[in-house]
VEXVOVEX-54353 format. One line per field, with one value per residue (C-alpha): residue number from 1; chain; x negated, z, y negated. Coordinates in steps of 0.001 Angstrom, whole numbers. Each point is the difference from the previous one (the first is absolute). Example, Ala and Ser with C-alpha at 12.3 -4.5 7.8 and 13.67 -1.06 7.14 Angstrom:
BEGIN
pos = c(1;2)
unit = c(A;A)
X = c(-12300;-1370)
Z = c(7800;-660)
Y = c(4500;-3440)
END
This chain:
BEGIN
pos = c(1;2;3;4;5;6;7;8;9;10;11;12;13;14;15;16;17;18;19;20;21;22;23;24;25;26;27;28;29;30;31;32;33;34;35;36;37;38;39;40;41;42;43;44;45;46;47;48;49;50;51;52;53;54;55;56;57;58;59;60;61;62;63;64;65;66;67;68;69;70;71;72;73;74;75;76;77;78;79;80;81;82;83;84;85;86;87;88;89;90;91;92;93;94;95;96;97;98;99;100;101;102;103;104;105;106;107;108;109;110;111;112;113;114;115;116;117;118;119;120;121;122;123;124;125;126;127;128;129;130;131;132;133;134;135;136;137;138;139;140;141;142;143;144;145;146;147;148;149;150;151;152;153;154;155;156;157;158;159;160;161;162;163;164;165;166;167;168;169;170;171;172;173;174;175;176;177;178;179;180;181;182;183;184;185;186;187;188;189;190;191;192;193;194;195;196;197;198;199;200;201;202;203;204;205;206;207;208;209;210;211;212;213;214;215;216;217;218;219;220;221;222;223;224;225;226;227;228;229;230;231;232;233;234;235;236;237;238;239;240;241;242;243;244;245;246;247;248;249;250;251;252;253;254;255;256;257;258;259;260;261;262;263;264;265;266;267;268;269;270;271;272;273;274;275;276;277;278;279;280;281;282;283;284;285;286;287;288;289;290;291;292;293;294;295;296;297;298;299;300;301;302;303;304;305;306;307;308;309;310;311;312;313;314;315;316;317;318;319;320;321;322;323;324;325;326;327;328;329;330;331;332;333;334;335;336;337;338;339;340;341;342;343;344;345;346;347;348;349;350;351;352;353;354;355;356;357;358;359;360;361;362;363;364;365;366;367;368;369;370;371;372;373;374;375;376;377;378;379;380;381;382;383;384;385;386;387;388;389;390;391;392;393;394;395;396;397;398;399;400;401;402;403;404;405;406;407;408;409;410;411;412;413;414;415;416;417;418;419;420;421;422;423;424;425;426;427;428;429;430;431;432;433;434;435;436;437;438;439;440;441;442;443;444;445;446;447;448;449;450;451;452;453;454;455;456;457;458;459;460;461;462;463;464;465;466;467;468;469;470;471;472;473;474;475;476;477;478;479;480;481;482;483;484;485;486;487;488;489;490;491;492;493;494;495;496;497;498;499;500;501;502;503;504;505;506;507;508;509;510;511;512;513;514;515;516;517;518;519;520;521;522;523;524;525;526;527;528;529;530;531;532;533;534;535;536;537;538;539;540;541;542;543;544;545;546;547;548;549;550;551;552;553;554;555;556;557;558;559;560;561;562;563;564;565;566;567;568;569;570;571;572;573;574;575;576;577;578;579;580;581;582;583;584;585;586;587;588;589;590;591;592;593;594;595;596;597;598;599;600;601;602;603;604;605;606;607;608;609;610;611;612;613;614;615;616;617;618;619;620;621;622;623;624;625;626;627;628;629;630;631;632;633;634;635;636;637;638;639;640;641;642;643;644;645;646;647;648;649;650;651;652;653;654;655;656;657;658;659;660;661;662;663;664;665;666;667;668;669;670;671;672;673;674;675;676;677;678;679;680;681;682;683;684;685;686;687;688;689;690;691;692;693;694;695;696;697;698;699;700;701;702;703;704;705;706;707;708;709;710;711;712;713;714;715;716;717;718;719;720;721;722;723;724;725;726;727;728;729;730;731;732;733;734;735;736;737;738;739;740;741;742;743;744;745;746;747;748;749;750;751;752;753;754;755;756)
unit = c(A;A;A;A;A;A;A;A;A;A;A;A;A;A;A;A;A;A;A;A;A;A;A;A;A;A;A;A;A;A;A;A;A;A;A;A;A;A;A;A;A;A;A;A;A;A;A;A;A;A;A;A;A;A;A;A;A;A;A;A;A;A;A;A;A;A;A;A;A;A;A;A;A;A;A;A;A;A;A;A;A;A;A;A;A;A;A;A;A;A;A;A;A;A;A;A;A;A;A;A;A;A;A;A;A;A;A;A;A;A;A;A;A;A;A;A;A;A;A;A;A;A;A;A;A;A;A;A;A;A;A;A;A;A;A;A;A;A;A;A;A;A;A;A;A;A;A;A;A;A;A;A;A;A;A;A;A;A;A;A;A;A;A;A;A;A;A;A;A;A;A;A;A;A;A;A;A;A;A;A;A;A;A;A;A;A;A;A;A;A;A;A;A;A;A;A;A;A;A;A;A;A;A;A;A;A;A;A;A;A;A;A;A;A;A;A;A;A;A;A;A;A;A;A;A;A;A;A;A;A;A;A;A;A;A;A;A;A;A;A;A;A;A;A;A;A;A;A;A;A;A;A;A;A;A;A;A;A;A;A;A;A;A;A;A;A;A;A;A;A;A;A;A;A;A;A;A;A;A;A;A;A;A;A;A;A;A;A;A;A;A;A;A;A;A;A;A;A;A;A;A;A;A;A;A;A;A;A;A;A;A;A;A;A;A;A;A;A;A;A;A;A;A;A;A;A;A;A;A;A;A;A;A;A;A;A;A;A;A;A;A;A;A;A;A;A;A;A;A;A;A;A;A;A;A;A;A;A;A;A;A;A;A;A;A;A;A;A;A;A;A;A;A;A;A;A;A;A;A;A;A;A;A;A;A;A;A;A;A;A;A;A;A;A;A;A;A;A;A;A;A;A;A;A;A;A;A;A;A;A;A;A;A;A;A;A;A;A;A;A;A;A;A;A;A;A;A;A;A;A;A;A;A;A;A;A;A;A;A;A;A;A;A;A;A;A;A;A;A;A;A;A;A;A;A;A;A;A;A;A;A;A;A;A;A;A;A;A;A;A;A;A;A;A;A;A;A;A;A;A;A;A;A;A;A;A;A;A;A;A;A;A;A;A;A;A;A;A;A;A;A;A;A;A;A;A;A;A;A;A;A;A;A;A;A;A;A;A;A;A;A;A;A;A;A;A;A;A;A;A;A;A;A;A;A;A;A;A;A;A;A;A;A;A;A;A;A;A;A;A;A;A;A;A;A;A;A;A;A;A;A;A;A;A;A;A;A;A;A;A;A;A;A;A;A;A;A;A;A;A;A;A;A;A;A;A;A;A;A;A;A;A;A;A;A;A;A;A;A;A;A;A;A;A;A;A;A;A;A;A;A;A;A;A;A;A;A;A;A;A;A;A;A;A;A;A;A;A;A;A;A;A;A;A;A;A;A;A;A;A;A;A;A;A;A;A;A;A;A;A;A;A;A;A;A;A;A;A;A;A;A;A;A;A;A;A;A;A;A;A;A;A;A;A;A;A;A;A;A;A;A;A;A;A;A;A;A;A;A;A;A;A;A;A;A;A;A;A;A;A;A;A;A;A;A;A;A;A;A;A;A;A;A;A;A;A;A;A;A;A;A;A;A;A;A;A;A;A;A;A;A;A;A;A;A;A;A;A;A;A;A;A;A;A;A;A;A;A;A;A;A;A;A;A;A;A)
X = c(-55295;3404;2973;2814;2805;2496;-2194;-383;1919;3069;701;3227;2899;2345;3652;2178;2936;2390;-1896;139;2431;1792;1721;3572;3212;2278;2976;-1902;-1081;3527;1470;-2436;639;3756;151;-1927;2414;3033;-1205;-757;3495;1707;-1943;-936;2888;3306;928;690;-1437;2627;-1208;392;1873;-2490;-2171;-3565;848;2814;-2175;-2804;2414;1383;-3423;-1419;2941;-638;-3644;1242;2151;3218;2222;3761;-462;-2653;193;-50;-3036;-139;522;-3052;-2132;1346;-462;-3550;-897;1588;-1731;-3374;-245;2179;1679;-2185;2851;1824;1582;3264;484;-744;2388;2753;-390;123;3117;1845;-768;1527;3239;2933;1935;-2838;-1245;2463;-2181;-2396;-3599;-926;1814;-126;413;858;1318;-509;2529;3603;2401;603;-3472;-1740;-3711;-1644;-1806;-3768;-2027;-1294;3553;1169;-976;204;-470;733;3415;532;439;-3300;-1714;1448;-1702;-3382;751;-2780;-2328;-2851;283;-1741;3352;-1003;-3160;-1717;-2107;-2367;1487;-892;-3069;-1001;52;2961;2411;3598;2499;618;3586;1975;1149;3540;2187;2705;1244;-640;63;3689;1144;-1350;-483;-2531;-264;-2983;-1119;-3327;-1598;2171;2090;2160;1680;3434;1120;3131;152;1929;1508;-2640;2448;894;-3640;-854;3000;-1237;-3534;1291;2124;-3145;-1845;2760;348;-3048;1757;3095;1217;974;3682;-671;-2287;2623;2357;-2476;-1501;3126;-1647;-1749;689;-888;-812;2525;2769;2329;1892;-1689;2313;-1330;1183;-1691;-1085;-1811;-1852;-941;-1380;-2009;-1455;-764;-2423;-902;1432;3371;2063;2830;2681;54;2856;620;2357;3145;3422;3216;1118;3708;928;3220;2772;-1211;-3396;-3230;-3751;-2893;-2813;-3299;-1803;-2892;-1902;-2099;-3593;-2661;2567;-581;3246;-644;-832;3070;2281;-1645;621;3665;366;-1587;2413;2877;-1046;-399;3555;-1229;1870;3652;1274;-2256;978;-2694;-3035;-1292;-2964;1054;-3021;-1690;-2200;2112;1112;3406;787;3647;1666;3341;2082;1583;3435;1370;1379;-3503;-861;-3019;-1469;160;-1659;-2840;-409;-508;-2685;-1659;-275;-1575;-1980;-2444;2855;-649;-3528;-1776;-2501;-2683;-1470;-3489;-1755;-3453;-2548;-3585;-220;-2536;-2623;553;1633;2993;3076;3782;1341;3488;1567;-667;-3682;-441;1552;-2227;-3080;810;545;-3258;-1783;1526;-969;-3592;-3;1210;-2729;-2725;1294;42;-3547;-1159;1576;-1564;-3444;530;1199;-3001;-2336;1757;38;-3700;-534;2292;-1933;-3159;1658;904;-3619;-1037;2422;-1342;-3680;153;-3082;-2277;1269;-649;-3496;-788;1272;-2143;-3242;-217;-1277;2456;2963;2346;-2149;-607;3741;613;-2734;813;3823;342;1923;684;-1322;3486;475;-3413;670;3400;-1566;-2687;2702;2075;634;-425;3747;510;-1711;2989;1894;3109;-1731;-990;3611;1161;-2628;1233;3620;-882;-1901;3048;2360;-2260;-467;3763;318;-2816;1692;3267;-1665;-1774;3363;1455;-2659;778;3783;1357;3588;-838;-1640;3119;2115;-2158;351;3774;93;-2021;2600;2766;-1717;-144;3702;844;-1961;1031;2986;3514;1043;-2332;579;-2993;785;3711;819;595;720;3174;-64;3312;-158;3721;388;2173;-1862;2433;-595;646;-325;-2342;2970;1332;-3163;186;2325;2471;-84;1038;-2821;-312;-2765;-1697;-2568;-1596;-1182;-3575;1199;-234;2560;1548;3071;2010;1929;3756;2139;-705;1918;-1398;98;-1700;-3209;-3166;-3551;-2663;-3726;-992;443;2245;3783;2777;441;1953;2257;2440;1470;-1117;-569;-3112;980;103;-2680;-876;-597;-2342;-167;-3087;-920;-2210;3101;-733;2361;-1368;1667;-357;1891;2137;-1503;-3512;594;-2016;1691;1872;-1630;-2725;-166;-242;-2731;-951;1740;-3338;-1201;2893;101;-2635;1303;-2549;-895;1258;3402;3012;3216;3063;2593;234;3039;1033;297;3507;232;2019;-329;-933;-2534;-593;-3662;-1288;-3176;-666;-346;3750;-181;1674;2044;2037;-1703;1418;-1106;-1052;-2488;-1902;-990;-3779;-1919;-3309;-1330;-860;3692;1778;-230;3522;184;-2662;-1630;-1989;-2997;1865;3134;1014;2932;2662;3245;1156;3683;2688;2426;3108;2159;814;-1614;-3539;-926;-3537;-1468;-3259;-2396;1424;3316;1784;2329;1175;2779;620;1364;-2095;801;-2384;-2949;-1626;-765;-3645;-2435;-2927;-1128;211;3694;1968;237;2602;-394;-2251;-2284;-2197;-3670;-590;3379;797;2745;884;2648;2510;3144;2604;3664;3594;1531;3443;-1412;-2118;-3681;-2073;-3717;-1999;-810;167;3490;1147;2593;2363;587;3734;844;1354;-3307;-2183;1019;-2275;-3111;1085;-1964;-1959;-2916;-3383;1368;-1062;3250;1267;-1036;1448;1699;-2409;2245;-95;-2438;-2720;-1053;-2554;-2310;167;-1025;-3036;-1118;1039)
Z = c(-21940;1569;-1129;-1911;2257;-1590;921;3674;2325;1444;3708;816;673;2919;-1132;1207;2255;-2938;-1998;2691;-1028;2591;-983;1280;-942;-2226;2262;3023;-1847;-1231;3442;1659;-2460;-90;3788;87;-2536;1898;3312;-1658;-1482;3232;2390;-2124;-2407;504;3661;2378;3499;2652;2030;-2487;-2798;-2627;-2615;-483;-3063;1862;3053;-2089;-1890;3170;1612;-3071;-28;3657;-822;-2670;2683;-1923;3054;-374;879;-2676;-3773;-2506;-1873;-3392;185;-2214;2704;2637;-2190;-808;3684;828;-2859;501;3780;1231;-2602;-2920;-2250;-3028;190;-1499;2824;2636;-1612;-193;3738;649;-2140;1905;3371;-1300;-1408;2351;-1807;472;3512;2844;1677;-2663;1133;-2829;-1074;-3792;-2096;-3648;-1918;2107;-1933;782;828;-3723;-215;-1701;770;1808;-1935;-398;3095;-1550;18;3486;3437;3464;3721;3143;1631;3738;66;-1804;2406;2978;-1146;379;3160;2630;-2477;1094;3644;-336;-155;-2832;-1413;-3109;-2512;-2774;-3393;-3000;-779;3671;-387;2267;2480;-370;2629;288;1038;852;3540;-1464;2284;-2547;-271;-3720;-679;763;-741;-3557;-662;-2417;-3132;-1241;-1806;973;-908;1330;2138;-203;2235;-252;2837;-552;1501;3219;1770;2106;2793;337;-155;2845;1982;-424;1032;3132;750;-97;2273;2586;-556;-1636;-247;-1768;-2596;-3593;985;2302;-2507;-2741;2152;-520;-3396;-1924;-3363;-3019;-1011;-3627;-1413;-2803;2403;-1030;2039;1671;-61;2627;3254;3309;177;-3336;1179;3281;-1695;-2487;2575;2434;-2366;-2244;-3159;-1682;-2570;68;-2550;-881;-2028;-1709;1703;-1990;372;-1999;-1511;-800;-3276;-1770;-884;2435;-1640;1934;-343;2191;874;1113;2207;1359;-1669;1683;1059;-2758;-2775;-3017;-860;-3730;-189;2085;-2382;-3007;1512;647;-3552;-1414;1921;-1104;-3645;398;1422;3292;2080;-479;2314;-1010;-2787;41;1948;217;1756;1485;2295;631;3082;1655;-1274;-1644;-2332;-1101;-889;-1800;97;-3088;1479;3193;1202;777;3687;626;2449;-2649;-2558;2389;1108;-3621;-362;3292;-1247;-3364;465;2362;1685;2562;710;2518;2140;1342;3487;326;2937;-1123;1379;1216;3777;2078;-685;-3770;-249;-2367;1480;71;3125;1400;556;3723;-514;-2549;2379;2840;-2228;-674;3695;948;-2586;1393;3494;-1100;-1756;3204;2065;-2485;-216;3805;312;-2729;1820;3293;-1625;-1357;3413;1738;-2415;447;3795;-88;-1948;2332;3052;-1688;-607;3692;946;-2460;1467;3514;-1058;-2836;960;340;-3239;-1913;1461;-958;-3553;-296;1477;-507;-3209;336;1797;-759;1803;2867;453;90;2628;2260;49;-705;-3237;-2742;-3469;-1223;2844;-566;-3745;637;2412;-2508;-2650;2213;-1346;2155;-67;1696;3112;908;3177;-2037;-1827;3307;1138;-3293;323;3499;-1175;-2980;2307;2259;-2914;-1605;3327;372;-3579;577;3102;-1961;-2846;2395;1590;-3486;-801;3234;-412;-2899;752;-546;-3310;-1277;1157;-2073;-3057;501;185;-3201;-1701;1346;-1527;-3388;310;695;-3051;-2490;1676;-1258;827;-2740;-3754;-665;2935;-524;-754;-3714;-296;1549;1367;-546;1346;-401;-3596;-1832;-2911;-2800;-1837;-3670;-2403;-2923;-2350;1408;-1072;-3623;-2582;-950;-3734;-2036;-1559;-2020;1184;-2608;634;-2924;-404;671;3196;-1144;1844;-715;815;-2721;1123;-71;-268;-3526;-1580;1054;-3664;-1334;-1881;1900;-1335;1633;-433;-2835;1053;2926;423;2488;3140;2573;-502;2496;1142;3226;1515;980;3664;-222;1249;-2742;1292;-1807;884;-1164;-442;3103;2169;739;-309;-1207;210;-2353;486;-3013;-319;-60;-3090;-3111;-2511;-2880;-2634;-685;537;3782;2187;1062;3211;1367;90;2312;2259;1011;-2124;-700;-3606;203;1426;-1912;653;694;510;122;1197;2017;3744;1433;3779;1597;-3000;462;-2263;-704;-617;-1080;-1236;-2595;2693;681;3225;770;2388;230;1034;631;-2602;2773;1197;-3293;-239;-97;1429;-1815;-3435;1277;291;2585;152;392;-1763;1017;-2983;-152;-2278;-2606;-123;-644;556;-2668;912;1781;-525;2010;1950;-1954;468;2240;-1946;-1041;-3087;-364;-3071;-49;-2804;155;-1440;3267;1471;3592;1216;3676;2166;747;3692;17;-430;3018;154;831;-119;-1288;-434;-2461;547;-204;-2740;-2584;-2343;311;-2851;-843;-670;-3071;87;1284;105;-3374;943;2618;-29;2496;-1104;1219;-328;-905;-2893;-1452;-742;-2788;-621;-1131;-3493;-3160;-1010;3465;882;2863;1702;667;3674;-216;-1505;2932;2425;-1788;1091;3484;2776;3167;38;-388;-2116;-3587;-1782;-3241;-3624;-2341;-3210;-2909;-2002;2604;-661;2606;1731;-1702;2993;-313;-3664;904;2844;-1019)
Y = c(39992;-368;2049;-1674;-1174;2375;2969;-882;2316;-1657;454;1900;-2340;547;195;-2838;711;-436;2671;2676;2736;2110;3216;261;1760;-2059;728;-1326;-3138;-682;641;-2360;-2817;482;3;-3279;-1483;1286;-1422;-3330;-148;997;-2205;-2999;-432;1742;454;-2899;-299;698;-2997;-2849;1788;-1164;1662;-1283;-2109;-1779;-555;-1447;-2253;-1537;-333;-1732;-2415;-762;-725;-2399;-1705;673;-374;-704;-3676;-568;-226;2842;1246;1682;3740;453;-1659;2354;3084;-1088;-290;3349;1804;-1677;234;2853;2240;1172;1104;-1379;-3423;1289;2521;-2645;-2472;2625;612;-3744;-437;2708;-1607;-3244;1478;-482;2763;2508;-886;-492;-2664;-1379;-417;-2388;-3153;-24;-3138;591;2988;3130;2139;786;2799;603;1523;-2929;-220;-2887;-2703;256;-804;-3223;-1383;966;-1280;1511;-516;1987;205;-215;3763;527;-2373;1875;3192;-1705;-1990;281;1694;-2333;1071;3383;1775;2376;1529;-1349;1868;-1010;-768;2154;-2150;-418;-3779;-577;1529;1123;1226;3721;-759;-3135;-851;132;-2062;856;3666;91;3762;464;-3548;-27;3705;1438;2141;1965;3148;1542;3333;2793;-2323;-3099;-2544;-1570;-2251;-2120;-3509;-667;-2970;-1764;-833;3683;1122;-2377;1274;3582;-997;-1748;3064;2148;-2442;436;3756;1588;3384;-1329;2491;-693;-109;-2962;-1716;255;-2037;-2840;862;966;742;-1518;-3599;-704;-3445;537;1026;2788;2572;2969;3008;2407;1498;-686;3641;-288;-3102;1648;3104;-2053;-2396;2808;1778;-2963;1585;-216;-1855;-2536;-857;-3682;-1496;-3296;-2453;-682;-1540;-61;-3290;-182;-1715;-974;2461;2634;410;116;218;1137;-2412;1554;-2526;2103;2812;2692;-633;22;547;-2244;-1744;-146;3707;822;-1906;1650;3429;-743;-1370;3165;2210;-2190;303;3775;163;1421;-2590;780;-2763;-2905;-2378;-2706;-1219;-3591;-1566;-3337;-327;-3333;-347;2658;3413;247;2897;233;3309;87;3214;1527;-581;-1462;3340;1281;135;-2314;2514;2738;-2280;-829;3600;1057;-2695;948;3570;-821;-3237;-1702;-1848;2727;1203;2165;-1852;2310;-195;1453;-1640;1117;-2468;-317;108;-1958;2679;-393;3422;300;1666;-220;-1683;-148;-3392;100;847;-2812;-2532;1179;-241;-3668;-706;1707;-2127;-3200;1121;543;-3385;-1681;1694;-957;-3569;-264;1314;-2362;-2940;1117;60;-3505;-1232;1594;-1736;-3338;296;678;-3218;-1975;1209;-1221;-3380;-220;607;-2673;-2533;594;-146;-2458;-2048;3025;1514;-3245;-193;3592;-562;-3124;1330;3746;1573;2900;-1579;2891;2563;-2425;-581;3738;471;-2926;239;3766;-630;2485;-593;-951;-2499;-1549;-293;-1640;-2542;-858;-608;-2302;-3493;-3092;-664;3350;-1327;-2134;693;673;2807;1550;-33;1532;2701;938;72;2174;2358;345;611;2575;1757;290;1269;2492;1408;237;1897;2345;750;542;2596;1784;-161;2103;-969;-3675;805;1750;-2927;-2344;2269;92;-3795;-233;2198;-2238;-3018;1758;828;-3633;-1082;2701;1659;637;-3557;-1296;166;2227;2287;694;3616;446;3713;1381;3546;1772;3547;694;-1222;2552;1570;717;3253;-583;2946;-452;205;-3273;-1802;1176;-1436;2718;746;3062;2012;3166;2326;2139;2716;1869;3568;-1115;-1701;-3624;-2116;-3413;-2059;-1744;-3066;531;3131;1161;2859;3369;1089;-3132;682;-881;124;2161;480;2291;3598;-924;217;-688;2069;-2033;-3020;-1516;-3312;-1685;-3441;-1938;377;3806;2326;2468;3539;2400;3707;1872;3653;-194;-430;-3652;-2924;-3337;-3415;-2960;-3277;-864;-3481;1510;2160;-959;-2268;1617;-2199;2546;3713;-411;1483;3524;958;1178;-3618;-891;3075;2540;2874;2723;734;3597;-1039;-1240;-1895;2168;-2714;-3778;-1945;-3104;434;-52;-234;2804;2324;3675;1684;3685;850;3394;1670;2665;2694;-314;-2002;-3285;-2147;-3187;-3240;-3483;-2539;-2397;2638;137;-3691;-292;-2953;512;877;3475;845;2109;3797;1367;3381;2490;1704;3243;357;2062;-2194;-3578;-2299;458;-1761;-3159;-782;-1812;2159;-1043;3098;2934;2847;907;2027;1391;1680;1945;758;3552;-1422;705;-2641;-372;-2307;-857;-2831;-3072;448;2978;-2342;-1716;-3723;-638;-2904;2091;3601;2898;525;3259;2651;-941;2992;3020;1086;2921;-460;-2138;-1727;-3505;-2614;-1515;-2580;-1064;-2145;-1219;-285;-7;3428;-1398;-2023;2772;196;-1572;337;-3050;1284;-2077;1238;1018;2618;828;3317;408;200;3560;1203;-1232;2729;2450;-1880;-1036;1592;-599;-2402;1695;2870;750;-936;1564;-168;-2584;1157;-73;-2318;-2827;-2866;-432;-3255;-2212;263;3824;-148;-2098;2281;3536)
END
């Protein structure tokens, strides 16, 4: 009796490869996978090849269009057809990404020398997107075709496509210096590239200069290649030294400005017309930004902005009044808007060994020339192989012409005529095959003569090519002539090749203070006990009632203007600066000062006031030390403030007042007062200062004032009082002494009452 099937022992199954588990550290697994991703991004997506200046997606796009025979002299094909071929045969990525790459290559405002001729809506400089790929059409331009010229002559290597069903070029022969002419942008993992476009005529001049003098330095090359040339024009504002330093190492930045001119109108009025905007700046977004600043009253000189653009760019700016200097108006806009941008240069590319690195301009030019030299050698060898094969066939034809009767007889009678021909006339297999394939019309005398002539011509060409391979100087002459041909076709004498960007190294850069770019308005600054700050519009009465948050009350109130810099002095000895136009609105309760500046929670505000250039300030701490500092020295550039008064652990900043008199009065918590001349205090930019009044252990400074001795002295208490001049002699003494006690009937300063 057989056992039930379910009870039969099952043989052990071998685990499949997918089921095998390998123990590894998580960090190692993540590192391995991230490295693979990073290398894929760097080498297959983001960085261009130094030889043809293309990324894989661009190279595959152009190659697929060539396969579709979309040459400049043929009709257009739907973009969707092109994208389908690229995605299906060469580039297994999303169609949207491929179409975006195609659109950019067709935009004459994004690419200096477009590689694709687009038909339909491919977007505009306003930032509008291109129409869907089903609506647009495309074909190659002459420039795009030049990149692939001679590609069928074994000039470059091919590799299998992603599905191994076809071949694609590793790099293009690149008869056109695309990397520098069109530039490139890309962000990889841990690195990026940013190469601005240049004028083709100048690039060719620099390449020919290197052919003549391979060791030419960047100074010589910059006489030919003067700087970037953007498709949208503009004015490059950089010195020759800046360009040299950037091109020497392959890294740097350039300032690019919009092109503008002044148009004079009736009655002495004028307006500015902007005719070219910086590269890759969206016109609509630029106008929106200027309008926002205008509405926020950040553009004190601008009255109105209008976009009068049609096919060209024309943005009109009207000043607030005709007395404004146009250069000052434009300088304020350059400082705050994208009418001036920084164009980065980061010549990070893949070299011929597929290694990413930053090259200098000279090295990048030499890499292109070396590539063209290798292409010429490979093309020559390919042609020599073809000539050798053809000469072999022609020699066989000559033998056939001389032995025609025997050859016909052999073909008629022999079972294996091909082998017999090879044996009898010592022919190669190729010659024998060619003779067997000859047509009867080829047996004419005329064909024999043509065959001899072709043999002579090919022999001459062969000898010429052999000499070319042996003569490096001739090869470089041919490359130089090829560059001259490109210059004649796309040089500065043509519409596409004319230089569009002017380089103005000596353009004067006007320095306009920030105050000049802010509309001047009176404000009233209010800071509460809990250090909430706000600015009320207008100069309200200092006694006018103002509402505060529950549990809060007024501490500081003063008049200022939106153009003022507001200075805050804190107990940590730091000065902080807030622009008047950046203060919170007075409609609510304001904002905590600590949200605007980096003030520690255990520090407080000692004084707050508008900055006045040229003013002198007296700062002092509770340990009785202090000095005079110029108000211009206390301006801070960051939220962290500027440390001016040095503070010990057991003390804190107490006073910051303007030096408005000739005499200083100091009162300690011991009720002693000391009066001395202001001239006894040093002027410093930072430090702890000198001793103003000496104290015993446990005592400290309570208050300090500066006054004119002839006018008398008054303390800032609620009622206020004045010491008569003849009574001050009692407390006069040398700086750093203890001073003398105040009479018990005299009121004490408010600051004393809060600290004693």
